[in-house]
N, C-alpha and C positions, 0 to 999 in steps of 0.2 A: 503493500499499499504505500502510495507517495504521501508525503508529508506536507502540510500547508506551506512552508517556507520552500523558496526557490532552490536554495542551496540545501540539500539534504544532508542529514546527519550520518546517514548510513552509506558506507563506501569511501569516507575519508581516510586515506591511509597512504603509506609510503609504497613505492614501485620498486621490486626487487628482480634484477636480472641476474640469475647466478647467485653469487654471494655478495653482489654490488647492489647499493640502493642507488638508482639512478633518476629518481623523481618522486613526486606524489600524484594522488587524484583524489577528485572530489566529484559528486554528482549533482546535476541540477534538474529541475523539472521545467517544462514548459507552462508559463501562467497564462496560457490562452485556451479557448473552448475549442479551437480547432488544433490540428497538426500544422506544420509548416514544412515546405521543401528546404533543403539544406541552402539554395541559393537566395532565399529570403532572409537568412539570419545575418545579422552584424554583430561579430564578437567584439568584445572589449578588452580592456587591459584587466589584469587580476592583481591585486595586491593581498599579500600574506604578511601580517606583521608589519606592514609599511614597505615591504620588498615588493618592487614592480616586476610582473612578469608579462612581457609583450604578447599580444595575441598569437604573433607568429611561432611562439615558444610554446603553444598549447595545442594538443592534438584532441580533437573531438572523437569520441568513440559513440556511434548512434546505430543502433540494430546491429550491434557486434563488428562493425566496420570503424577502422580509423581514418580521420580526414584532416587536413590540415586547413587553416582558413583559406589559402587560395584555391584548394580544391573544392570547398565548399561554394564559393563564389559562382562557380560554373555549373554546379550539380543541380540540375532540374528534375532529376528522377527519384533520388532519395527523401522519403518523407521521414519526420520526426513526429510520431504520435503523441497526443497529449498523455497518454497512458504510460510510457515509457520514460525513463530518466536518460539523460546523457552523460557519459563519464568524461570528464576533462582530464588529460594526463598532461602533466606539467614537468619539463625537463629541470631537474636541479641536483647535481650531484651531492649524494648524501641525504637527499631528501629532507625531511623536516624532523625535529627534534621531537620526542615525546612531550606531551602537554597539550596546553591550550594554545589555539591559534585563531587570530581574527582574519577571516577572509573577507574581501570586498571584490564583487565582481558584477558587472553590468553587461547586458546584451540586449539588442533590439532585433526587430524583424520588419520587413515591410507586408503590408496588406492590400489587397487589390481595391478595397473598397474606402482607403484613406486617401486623403487629397495629397498629391505628390509634394507640394509645398511643404506640408506638415512633415512627412517623411523625410524630406531632403535635409531637414535641420535636426533630425534626430543623432545623438551622440551616445553611445553606448556607455561611456564613461562618465556621463554628468546626468544629474536628474533633469527630467523633461519639465518644463514649464507647466504642463498639464499632467498630472500624475495619472497614469493609465497603465496600472499593473497588469491587466489582462492582455495587454500588448508587449509585455515584457520592456516597456519603456522606463525603467528605473534600474537604479544601482542596489544590487542587494549586499547585505551585512549578515555574517553569521560566524559566531564563535564555536569553533569545534574543536575535538581533543582527539590525540593520536596516542595510542596505547602501546 
């Protein structure tokens, strides 16, 4: 079952490749009543405890497949349904230390029935002048723990 918060508490952990920790991951849900195609997504910048991770360093895993931001911009076939989470994988040698971490992440997406002038000004890294969480047009904050 999905949590109400966009950033989910389940799935926040370090990523291991063999004996090495190469990064960390967390899950997000789509705060929209419909699903979206990957080309509609506008990923933002991630901040963990004040450390900045650019969108180009984040891999989105949707429906079991990994995608870079560049790959998502042109992908008109893959659909992210509202009932599934996306796993965001972040490269960071050594991962995150055990304990609490503050995550800030924003993303948005385009909608066919929203005026283009309104969508052109969307910035996934800044709060929108009009609060519309159902369109993902806001920045999400969550404090999570790695054990």
